[in-house]
N, C-alpha and C positions, 0 to 999 in steps of 0.2 A: 944623729940618729941612731937608735937602738936596734940590734939584732932582732928583736921580737918587733919592731917596726917592719924594719927591711924584709922579714921573712912575710907579713902582713901584706905588706906592698906586693911583693913576688906573687901572691896566693892571688890576689886582686889581680894581677897582670894575666895568669895562668887560667883565671876562669873566665877571663874574659876574651882571651884568646881561644878557649874551649867554645865559646858561647858563639862568637865567629865562626869558627871553624864547622859547628854543629849545623849553624844557618846556611853555610855553604855546602854542606854536605846535602841537606834537606833540597837545595837548590839542583843540585847536581843528579839527587835519586829523581827528581819531577824532569829533569830531560835526558832523562838517561843516559848522562854521561858516567865517566870513571870515577866511582867513589873510594878505590882502595885506597889511595893518597890520603886522601881526608882521614877515612878509616884508621889508618896507620899513625897519624897525629891525633886524634883522640886520643888513640891508646897511649901514644907518649905522654900527651898531657895528663892523662888519668894518673899515670903514674908519678910524672911530678907534681902533683897535686897533692897526690896521698904524701909523699917525703916531706912536702914541705909543711902540708898539716903534721906530719910526724915532730916534725923538729919542734912546731909551735908546742905541742902537749908539752915539751919540758918546761915551756915557761907558766904553765899552771898552776 
């Protein structure tokens, strides 16, 4: 598997994690749960997604 393919796979996994955590956050907000941990995870994932996208741009 090429590095580009690995980066694309990593990006897909990060997006999937982001969507899952966003759903969890929505549920927590609905039941008035603690959302700070989920929010921190989303911020971290946004940074990782941006980093992987930047690496992928090198292959364009």
